[in-house]
N, C-alpha and C positions, 0 to 999 in steps of 0.2 A: 217517117214523121217526125217533127222536132218540136218538142215541147220547152217554150222559153217561160217560165214561170216567175212574175214579179210581183210587188206590191203597188197597187194603183191608191189614188187618193181614198176612195171607198173601201180598203183594206180588202181587195177583190184579188184573188189569183188569176190571171189571164192566161189562156193557153191559145197558142198559135198552131193550128192544126196543121197548115200547109204553107212552108216558107218560100216555096216556089210561086203560089198565087198571090204572095205578098210583093214578090219581085216583079211580076208583070202586070199589076196594077188592077186585079180583078178584086182586090179587097181583102180584108182579114176576116177569116172563119173565128169570131171570135167566142169561146164560150166559157161559162163561169164554171171552174173546174171545183173549186171549193172556196167556202166564205169562211176566213178566219174568225172563230169566236171570239169576242172581245170581252174583257173583263166584264163580269156582272157587277151590278151596282154594290151588290152587299160584300164583295171583296175589293172594291176600288178604294177602300179607305185602310186597306194594311199597310200600306208603307212599301210596297213590291213593286220593283221596276219590271217591265218587260220588254220587249224589241219593239214594241210599238211606242214606248217612250224614248227611244233613243234615236240619235241622229246616225252617226258613223261610229263605227270601232276606232280605237286608237289607231293610227297608220294607215287608216283608209279615206282617200278623198273622194271628191268627185271624179278625178281620172282614174281612181283605184276602180270605181264603178264601171267605167266604159273600158277601161284596159286594165282588168283584174289580175292579181299576183295569180299565176296558175297553181303553185304550191301553196294550196291553203284548205282548209277543212270547213270553209263557210261556202254559202249559196252566192252568187254573183251580186247579190246585193250588200253582201258583207256582213249582214246581221242573223241570217238563219245558219245554224250548225248543220252538217251535213251528217246524220246519224247512220245511214247505211248507204250502200252503193250496188247497184246491178248493172251488169255490163251485158250487151247482147250485140250478135253480128247480123245484118240483114242479109240473108242467104237468098239464093235465087229462086228456090220453091219454098218460100219463107212466108206465104199467106196465113197458113195455119198457126204459125208462130206468132205473125203479126196481131191474128184475131185473139190468141190467148193472151198476148201481151196488152192488148187493148183492153180486154176484159177485165184483167188482172189489176191493172194500172187504174183503171175507173173506179175498181172495188175498193182499192186502197185509199183513193181520194174519199170514197166514202165513209171510209174508216177514219178519215180526219187527217190523213198524211200528206204532207205536201212534197211536191215533186218537182224537179227541175232536170232537163235533159242536156248533157253534152253532144253535140252533133259529131258525127265520124269524121269531119273533117278536120277536128282539134286534135284528133288522136294519131298516133305515130304510124299507125297502119293503115290510116284512112279507111278503116272498116268497122271498127268497135263504137258503138254508142255506150255512155256512162249516165244511167237513171240514178240521179241523187235525190235522198230520202230524208225530209226532215220533219219529226215529231213536234208539234206545237205543244205549249202547256197542257192545254185540255185533255189533249190524248195521252200524254205522260202522266197526269194526275188520274184520269180514269184507270189507266193500266196498273200504275203504281198502287192503287186501291186494291185492283183485282187479283195482284200478286203479292199482296201485303209485304210491300218494300218497307224496310224501316229507314226512318230520315230522322235527323235531330229535332229536340224541343227543349233541350237545356244544355248549355256547356255543362260538362261533368265538374263536380268540386270536389274529387277524390285524387289526391296525389299519386302519380305515377309509380313509384319507387324510392326507396330508401337509397343512401349512399351505400355503395358496397366497399369494405376495406380493400385497399391495394388495387382499387379501381383503375388507377393509373397505368396498371400493368397491361389492360386490355385495351389502351389508347389506340396503339398500332393496329388493332383489328377493328375499330370502330368506323363508322361512316358518319358524316354531316347529319346533325339533328334534323334538318328540314328533309333530307332524304329517307332517313329512318322512320320520320312521323310527317308525312306530308300534308296531313291535315288533322286540326284539333280534335281533341275527344270530346264526344258528346253523349248523354243521354238519348237514347233513340226510343221510337214508337213506331208501329205499323202506320202507314201513311192513309189518312182519311180526307177524301175529296171534300167532304162537307166541314170539316175542321181545319182549313188551310191557315186560319189565322192562329192556330194552335202551336205550329211548327215554326222553326227559325228561317223563314223565306225571306231572305235579303234580296236575292234576284233569281227571278223564275228561270231566266236563260241558264245560270250556272247551278241553280240548287240540285237538280240531278246529275251526277257525274257520267261522262260519256261512256262509261262502261255499263252504268245503268239504262242511259239511253238506248244503247244498242241492243241490249237485252229485252227491252220492251218493244223496240220495231223489230226484232227477229220473231218474238212472240206473236206479233200480227202476222207477219209474212210468212210463218208457218200454219196459220189458221184461215187467211184470205182465200176465197174460192176465185177461179178464172172462168167461171161460166155466168152466163146472162141471167138476168132475172126471169122467173119463171120456168127456167131449165135446170132440175135439181139432180145433179150430176156430181154425186159425193167421192167419185174419186178424182176430180179436179178440183183439187184443193191444196194450197200450200206451194212454197216456194222449192221445196226440195222436188216435187214431182216437176217443176218446171225446169229444174235444173237438170235431172236426169233425162228430159226428153229433149234437151237443147235449146227450148225457149230462151232462156237466159245462160250465159257462159259462167257467169260467177257472181256471187252474193256475199258481201263483206263490209264489216266497218273498217274505216279509215283509221290509220296511225295519225298522230297529233301532228308529226313533223318528221323530217328525215332523221336518221340515227347518229349522224356524225356532226349535225349542226341545229343548233335551236331554231325554232321558228321565228319568223320576221315578226309575225303578228303577236302582240303583247296579250292578246285575249287567248292565245294557244299555250297549254301547258307545258310543252314540250318534255313530258314526261318519259317520251320514248328516248331522249338523248340522255336524260338522267339517268334511266335504267342501263343503257349502252356503256355509258361512262363509268358509272358505279358497280356494275352488276357484271354486264356481258365481257368485260374487258379481262383478258387472262392474266393481266398485271393484279387484278384484286383478288388471285385465287385465295390469298389466306384472309381475305376480310369476310365480316358478315354479309349475309343477303338483306338486301332491302325489303323485307318481306311485306310490309305496309302498302309499299309502292307497287310492288307487283301486284299485290290484291287489288290496290285502287285501279290498276291500268287494265289488268287482263281477268278480274273477278276472283271471287274467293275460291272457285275450284282449281282452278292454276295456281293462286297463292297457296291452298293447303298443301297442293304436291310438293312445291319448292320448299315449303315448310318442313314436310316431312322428312325429304333427302336431305335438307341441311342438318336436321337434328340426327339423323341415321349417320351420316358421314363424321359428326361430331362424335356419336358413341362410338364408330369404328376405330377412334383413335385409341381409345383405351383397350380394346380387344386386339388391335395391331401392336402395341407396345406390350401387350402380355406374350404375344404370340412370337414377337422377336426375342422375348427374354428366354423363352422355352426353347427356341432353336438356337438361340447363343448357349443355352446349357449344352445342347446335344453336340456344338461345337467344341465347346470346352472340355467335355467328358469325352473327346474324343480318344484320347490316350488311354483311358479308364476302361474301354472297351474290350473285356478280355475274350469274349465270343470271337469277335471279329478277328482278334490277334490270332486265335486256334484256328481259325478257318485259313487265313493267310500263311499260317506258318508252313513251312515245306515238309517238317517232320510230322505235323498233326493233320492239317488239311490236306497236303500234299499225298499223305498215304491212305486218305479215305477214299475209295472208288465208290461213286455212285452208281445206282440203277438206270438204265436209260428213261430218258423223259418222254419218248413214244417209240412206236413200233417202227422196226424196220431202220427208219433213217437216222435216228438219235443212236450214238455211240455211248459205251461206258465213259464217265467223265470223273475228273477228279474235283474235290470240293473247295479245292482253294482256286478253282477259276472264276469262284462266286466271290472272291475278295473284295473287288469294288463294290459290288451291289451290297455287301455286307454293311461296308463303312457308311455307303450312303443310307440304308436303313437306320442305322444309328441316329443319324442326324433328326429324325421324324419319330423313331419308336424308342423312346427313352422314358426315364422314370417321371420328367418332367409333364410329359404328353397327358398322363392321368390326370394331373394339376390342372392343365390347361383345359382339359375335356370338362372337368367339373367348373372350372371357372365361366367356360363359354355359356353352360346351362343356366348360371346365374345370372352373367351379362345379358342374355336373351331377356331374361324376366324384366331387369332394371330398365333395359331398353324400351320394353313395351309399356311398362309402367309409367316410366318418366314421359314417354309420348303421349300417354293419357291425360298427365298434368299440363303439357305443352299444348295439346290441343284443346282442352277446356279453357285455358286462357285466351287463345285464338279464337275460340268460340263467343266468347265474350266480347273480346275487343272489335270483333269483326260482326256483332250484331246477328249471330247466329243461335244463340242460346235458345229461342223459341221457334227455331226454324225445324220443325219437327218434320218426320217424313210424312204426315197427313198432308202437309202443305205441298209435298212434291206428289202426293198422290191426286192432289186436284188438277195438276199440270198432266193432263192425259196427252199421250203421243198423237199427234196429227194423222200416223199411219192406222193408230187404231181406231179414231173416230170414223177413217174412212172407210177401212175394211170390214169393220164389225157393225152391220146393219141392224142387228136385233136390238132391241132396247127392254130395259126394266127398270123398275122402280128402286131407287136408292133409299134404304131405310133411314139413313141418317139426314140428307139433304131433302128426303121426298121429292127428288127429281128425277125424270128418266134420264137413262145414262146408257151408251151402247154397252155391251157384253160379249164375251165369246160363249158359245154354247159349249157343255161340257163334252158333247160328243166330238165336236170340233178341237176342243182342247187337247183331248185323250189322243185322238189321231195326230195331232201336230207332235205331241210330245212322246208319241211311241217312236215316230219317225226319228226325231231328234235324238231321242237316247239311242236307237238303233245305229244312227251314223256316227254318234260319239263312239259307241262301243266297238264299231268297225275301224275307226281311224287308231284307236288305242290299241285294237288286235293288230292293225297294222305294224305300230311301232313294237309290239312284242315280237311279230315275225322277223321284222328287221334284226332286233337285239338277237335273236336265235340264229338269224342268217350269219350275223357276227360273230358270235360264239364258235358256230362250225368254222368260218373264215380262221380264227384263231387257232382252233385244233389244227385245221388242214395246213396252214402256213408255217406253222411252228416245225414241223418235220422239213419243210424247204428250207427254212432259215438254219435248222440245225446242220442240214446237209451243204449250205453254202459256207456256212461259218465254219471254219476247219475246226478237227476235235481238238481242244486246248492241250491234252495230253500229248500231242504230237508237238509238230514246229509251229509254234503260236503266232499267227500274223499280228502286226501292230492293231490293227482294227479290232482283233478277237480280244483284247486286253479290256476294251471299254464296251463294245456291243455282244451281248449275249443273246442268243436265240429267244429269251424271254423277253429282253428288253426290245429287241427288233419287233416283236409280234405285239406288244404292248404298245409300242409308240404307233405303228403303222393301222393297229385296229383303233385305236384312239383318235387319228387322224381321220380315217374313214367314217368313224362313228360321228364326228363333229360334221362332216359334209351330209352325212343322213340327216342329221338333226336339222340343219339349214333348209335342207330341200323340203322335208316334211313339213317344217314351220310355214314355208312360202304357201303350200298348198292348203293347211289345215286353217290358217287365219283366215282365208277366203271361205272355206266351208263353215267354219265357226258362225262367221256374220251371217252367212246364206240361213244356216238352221235357226240362228237366233230372230232374224226378221221373219222367218216362216211361223215361227211360234206367235207371233204378234202380240209381245209383253205389252201391258197397258201405258205403262209409266216410263219414262227416262230411268228411274232409278231401277224398277225391275228390268229394263232392257239390259244395262249396265251390270248388273249383278249376275244374270244369268249368263252373259257373255263372258264375264270375268270366271266364273267357275268353269265352263267349258274350255276355257283357254288354259286356264291355269293346271287341270287335270290333264290334258293333253302334254303341256308342257312340262308337268312334273314327271310324267312316265318318260317324255322323249328324251329331256336332259339327265334325268337321274338314274333311269334303268340300267345304264352299263356301270355307272359306279355301285349301283345295288349289287350287280351280278360279281364286279371283282372284290367288294367287300364282303359278300356274305355267301356266295355260293362257288367261287373259283378255288379249287384246290380241297376242298370239304368233302367230296364225292368221288375221290379217285381210285380207292382200294388199295391193294398192294400188288407186288410183283406175279402172284401168281394168280391174282385173281382181281384184273383192273376192271375198272368201270369206263363204259362207253356211252357217248351221247345218245344216240339211236338204236342202240343194240350192238353188238359185238360184229355184226355184218357191215356196218357204217364204215367200221376201223377209223372211228374218229374219238380218241382217247380221251378222256376228261383231263383238263388242264391239271397240272400240280403248280404250288407254290414255289417261289423261289427258297432256298434252306434258309435265308433272311427273314422270310414271311411275305405275305402277299401286300404287306402296308405300303412298300415302294412303290408298288403297281398300282395301287389305288391313288397314290400321291401324283404318280405320271397320268394316269387317266383325269384326273382332277384338275392339274395345271392345264393340260393341252384344251380341256373343253371349257373351263372356267377363263382361262387367258384368251383363248381363241374367240370365245363369245364377245368378251369385252373389246378385243381388238377390232372384230369385223362390226360390234353394234357401234363404235366410236368414228370407225371409216364411215359407214351408212350414214351415221347422223351428221357428220361434217361436210363429206364430199358431196354427196348425193342432193341435197339443196341448192349447192354451189352450182353444181352441175346443170340442173334442172332449169334454175334462175336464168343463168348464161344461155341456156339454149333457147328459153321463152323470148328473152330480150335482144338475142342476137342481131334482129334487124331494125333498122330505122333509128337505132340510138346514135345520131350523127351530133347531137346537141347536148349541152349539159343537163342535169337532172331538174334545174329548177325552170327549163323549158318546157316540161312535161307537167301535167296536174299530178295532184297528190293522187286522184282516182286512177290515173294511169301509171304511175311510179309503185302503187300497191298491186296493182292488177297482174304485173309480172313476177310478182312474188307466189310462192309454194302456199296452197292452202291448206290450214291446219284443220283436219278432221275432226268430226266429233269424238272418233276413238283414238286420236293423237296421244291423248292423255293415259289411254289405257295401256298402249304400249311402252310407255315411259315406266309405268308403274309395274308391269308384267316383267320389262328387265332387271329392275331393281329387286323385286319380289323372287326371280330366279337366282339373282347374285345372292339374295339373303339365305336361299335354300344352300346354296354352295359354301357358305361359311360357317353354317351351323349343322347341316345334317352329317358333313364328311370333316369337320375342322379338325378332329383327333387325328388325321393321317396327313393334315398339311397345316401347321400352325402358322404359316405365312399368309394363309389364305384373307384374312383380316386386312394385312398390309396391301395386299394387290387390290382388294375391294377399295382400299382408303384412297390409294393413288387414282384408281378408276373413277371414284365418286368425285374426287376434287375437280378432275378435267370434266367428269358427265355435268356438273352443274354449270360450268361455265359455257360448256358446248351446248348445252340445253339453253343457257340464256342468251347465248351469240345468236343461235336458231331463231328464237322467239323474237329477239329484237331487229334481226338483219335479213333473214330468209323467209320468213312466215308473214303472212297477212296476219293482221290483227284478230285474235279468236274472238268469238261471240262470248260476252261474259255470263257465267253461269254461277250458280250458287252451290255449295255443298259443305255441311259441316264437320265432316271428319273423311277418313281416304276410304269409307265404305265397306264393300266387302273384303277390301284387303285386309283389314284389321283382324278379320276371323281368320283369314289364310295365315297370316303371320303368327297367330296365336296356336293353331293347329302345327305349322311347321316347327314352332319352338317346341312344344311338347314331343312331337316326334323326333326332334333334334336329340334329345335327352336319352332316347330309347337307343338309337341309332348309334350314337357315339359311345354309348355302354356297351353294346354288340360289336362295334369295332375294336375297343379296347381288349374285349374278351376274346373274340374268335379271329379278327383279323390281325391285330397285333400280337408280338411275340411276348408280350410282358408277363402275362400270367403264367404260362409255363416255366420264365425265367424265374419269377417268384417263388414258385412251387419248388423247384431244383434248389434255388438258394435257402430255403427255409426248411426244406422236409427231406432232401437227398442229399447234399452237398456235406462233404465230410469235414472240410476246411471251412465252413461258411464263406465260400465265395463261389465266383462262377465258373472257375477253373474246372473243367471236365464237361461242362454242360452240351457243347458241341456233340460230342459222341454220346453224352446219354439222351439228346434228342432224336438220336438216328436208330433205327432197327437195321437187322442184318437178314438177307435172305442168300440162299443156296441157289447159285447160276445154274446148277443143273436142273434145278425144277422149273426154271422159266421156260414157257412154252415156246416152241418154235416161231411162232407168229409173232411174239414180243420181242425176240432176239434182234439185234442189229444186225444188218447185211456183213458189216465189216467186222471180223472178230480177230484180227491180226494181234491187237493188242492183249487179248486174253490168253492167246497161244504162247505169246511170248513172255509173258509175266506170271505165267500158271496161277491165276486168279480164281479162286472158286466161289468167293462171296461178293455181293455187292450190299450198300447201304440204300435205305430210303427213310423219307422223312415221316416216322408215325412213333407210337409206342406199341409194339407187338413183341411177342416171345422170340428168341430167335430159333433157329433150326434145331433139332435134337431134343428141343423141351417137349415135355407131355402135353403142353397147351401150345405148341408151336404156332406163330403166326396169329395168335388171339391176343386182343389187347391186354397189356398189363394193368397193373392195379393202380400204377402212376398216371395212366391214360384217365381212369376213373377219378382219381386224386384232383388231376387238372381240370377235367370237366365240371367236378363238383366246385371247384375253385372260381370257375368262370362263372357258373349260374350263380354262385354267392356274390359276386364282384359286380354282376349285372344287377340283382335285386339291391346290394347295398348302396349302388351309385344312383339307381333311380331314385330309391327313397330318399336318400340324402338330398339330392338335387330338387326333389319335387317337395320336399318339405321346406328346404330354404326359399324355392320358388313361391309357394304358397304364401309363406311367413312374410317375404318381402311384399308381395301382392298385398297382403294384407296390412301391412305397416303404412305402406304409401297409398295416400288417399287418393282417387282419381281426378277430385278436383280441389285445386288448392285454397286454402282458407280465406286469403285476401280476396279471390275471384268469387267466392260463394258470397262475401261481405257486400261486394261490388255488385251483384246480381239481385241481392235483397234490397239494396239502398235504391237501385234502378227502379224495383218494382213498386218499392214504396213511394218514390218520387212520381212516379206515372199515376198513380192510385191518387196521389194527393193533387196533382196538376190537372189533372181530367176533372177533378171533382170541382175543383176551383173554378175552372173554365166553364164548366157546365152550369154552375151558379152565378158567374158572371154575365153568362150568357142570357139566363133566365131572367135575370135583375133587368138586363136591358130590353127584351121582349116584354117586360110587366110595365116595364117605364114606358115604351113605347105604346103599350094598350091603354096605359093610363091615360096618356095625352088625347088620344084618338077616340076614346069611348064617350058617349055622353055622361052628362054630370050626374044623370039618374042611375047609372050602372055603375058608379063610383064605388056602392057600399059593397058590391060583391068580389071587389078585387083583393081586399086583405084576405077574404077567404080563400081564393083561388091560390092567391100567394102561399097561403099556409099549407094548402093540400100539395102543391107542387114541392114545397121545401122538405114536406115530409117524404115526399117519393125520392127526392134526391138523398 
C-alpha cells in the first residue's frame, strides 16, 4: 500500500490506497483520511500565521514540489515538518503485519496525526518503506496542555550576569554567543489550549521546537492501539510492541541536516551541524560545552547528563593537580626514604633472612630482594598521602554541593523548577497500563486507574530480590576463586622465578612472585568483571521489566539501584580484598592460617615487606585503566563498525541522493537505557577515584584525561553515529545523586581504613615518635620484623630445597609482625608495640573521620543549594505569572461583558453592572 498525502483545495488529506489501480485506469480509491482542523474564529484574530497561510518556504519552487530535494525534513509539499518516522519492510508472510500497520495508522489518523509514505522503490535496498508523521497545531496544542509543557509568555527582563573581572582570560575557552544561547530568555508558563493568545505565538509552525514535537508524537505512538474498534485487546497497544514483533523495523525522529554540512533549506535550523562543529570536534576539547544547544536539540535529560559530566570533569582538574603534587612529593623525597635504603643495603637488608612465603615451593629469601618494590611503595605511601586523603574527602563534598547549585540554575533556565515528580507520575508507562488489568479509584484524581495487586507485587519483588542475591553471590564466589588462584599460583611463580639469594636472573630484579601474582590476578579479575557485566545487564533489564514499574521514573530508579549494586560488588570487591583482608590473617611461622583449613594447603597471602598498598595500587590501575580503555574502544569503534555494516550495500551515490529518512535509518538506535550506561560508567569511575584514592593519588589525573576524551567521544557518537534520540525531560540526575552521596560518605571511611591498615604510615609514625632513639627512621626495618626459630617450623611449612640453610648455618628467619622472639617467656605473642600501633590506627581512623565529616557538613551547611540570584528570578517569574494571568482574565472578562452588552436587549441593560461587579469580585 502506498499512501501519498497532500493538501487539496478543501484542506483534505487524500489517501491513494492502491497505486497499481491508478496506473491501470480502474480509478482512484479515494478516502478522506483526516480533515485538517482550521483555526477557530476565536483564534483567527491573534495575528498568528500557520502553514495554511503560507505559499512555499524559501528555497522551494513548484519544481521542488514535483522534484523535491530528498535531503529534507519536510513532507513533499515542503510545508509540513516531519516529526517522526516509522520504517518497515514488506515480508512475504506479512499479512498479519500489514493488518497491524493498517489498524495502527488508521488510529494515528484518528488521533489527528498526518501521514505520508515513501515507497520502497525510492529506498536504496528497494525493500524499505518510510512512514513520515506530522503533528498539526491542534494535536500539538492538545498534548502540550496534557503534558504541561512550559512555553514563553513574556521576554525576560532580568539581565543574565554581571561582568566578571579578568573575563578576557577565559575567552579562548568560550564559544560564540549564538551557540551558547541559541534562543532568547523568556518567562514561561504551562501551555493552556484555551489561552493561546496569552502566549508569545508568532508562528504556530515553529512555536514548538522539534525536540518538543517529537516528544509529543512519541507520547501518542506509545499509547496508540492497533486493534480495530469493538475489539478491546489491551496488549495490542503502542509502538514498542510493534517494533518488538517486527511490524515496524524502526521508529525515530529525524536529524535536521547532515552533520558536516548545513541544510540547504533556510527553514531548517542546522543545529546538528553546529553541534558537530563546536562540540563533537576533538579540536574543541579545551572549550566549554554548548549545554543550551544540546538541551534544545536533544532534550533536557541528555542536556543534564552532559552538564553533569562537564562539571565533574572541571572539578576533577583540582583533584588531579593535588594528586600530582602529592605524587611529586613522593618523587622528591625519594632520597630521604631511610626505610628503603636499609632494605636495599647489602649489610642490613642483605643480612636479613626472611621466612618462606608459601609451603614447600617457596625458599628462604633475603630482604634486599624487595628493594625495587619498597622504592615504588614510597611513591604512593608517604606523608603527603594522608593530606591527600583528607583533601579528597573535602573535595567530594565541594563537588556535590557546587553541583547542586549548578543544577538549580539549570532547572530555572530550562523551565524545570515546577517539573515535580508528580508530573512524571502522571506519565504512566504503557507497559503498566497494558499488563495491569485491575483498576481502582485514585483518591487524588478521583479517576479509575490501573494497579498491580499486592500479591503479584510481592511475588515479583521476591523473585527479583532472589535473582539479584544470586548474581551478587556469583561475584563473591568468583572473588573467592580468584583468591584461591592467587594462593595456588604464588608457589608456582616462586619456583619459576629463581631464588634471589642465588644467581639472580635479570628478570628477577623487576618481577617478584608477589608482583607476578598480583598482575595476573588483576587481569583475570578484569576479564571476569567484563563477562559478568555482559550477562547481568540483560538479567537486570529482564527482572526490572518483570516488576512492571508504574512510571518511567520508577523504572529507571529500580534499574539503577540493581545495576549499581551489582557493579559495586563486581568492580570493587577485589580492591576491598587487597585493601582490608590480604595480609591481615596470616598467622606466623609456627601457626599459619589457611583459606579452607590446613587440608587445602592454600596458605593465606602475606603482604610485601613494604606493605600491601603497592598491590592495591596495581589492582586499581589495571581495573580502572582497563575499564576506561575498553569503554572508549567500545564507544568509538562499535558504532562505526555497525553503521558501516548496515550501510555497506547500495550506497553507490552521494548522500544527498538519499532521503533524510534513509540516511538516519542506517544509524544506530539510541535506546532508552543508553544514557543509563553513560551514567553508570562515570559513577563507577567516581568510586575508583574516591573509595581507594589514598592508594593511587594519580587516579584523578587518569580520570580527567579519560573524561576530556569521553565528552568528545560521546558528542561525536550523538551527532554522527546515533539517530536523534526522543527528547525527554529530567530536572536532575535522578537516583545517581543519592548514589554519589553514599559513595562520598563511604569514601571517607575506606580511605581512613586504607591509611590505617593498608598503608605503613601509622607503624612508621609510632616508631618515629615512641620507639626511635634518634628521632629518625633508622632501624625501623629491623624493628618491624619478628624472629622465629627455624627448628620450630613444621615439616609441612619447610621448603623442599634447604641447601642454603645447610651452607650458611642459619637458625632463625624473620617475618613481618610484632611478636616476642624465641626464648622469651611470652615467645611468639604480640608485643606491646603491636597494641600501641593498633591503638594509634583506631585513633587515626576516628580522628580522620570526625575531622572530614565535620568539615563536610560545615561546607554543606555554608553553601546554599540554590544561588540567591536564581531564587530572586524564580520569585520574579511567579509574581509576573500571577500578574499577567490576572490582567489576562480581567481583559477577557471585559471583552465578554462588552459583547454581551451589545447583543442583549435594552431592557436587560440594567443587570449588566451588577454582573460585572460580581465577576470582578470573584477575580
